[in-house]
C-alpha angles and dihedrals in degrees: 000000000000125000122226130206129212108239090207103055108001098248111157119218107213114190090205090068101025116196111299092182090055095043091247108146123225117274093036109142116227089241089058096054115115115263087241093058115117134185108284091219105045104007094239115158123253089258090073093060122099129197111263113231 
């Protein structure tokens, strides 16, 4: 699964670990995150994340 980076603060969403603070279980693809999910570090919306290459 692809990783995504927050263009605002640099936080990397890694599907292998999910987002424990946001109750997102491991192995949750970025595309499967709820629309209401925000960056756990700076609270930016999903739209500010870019695919990490």
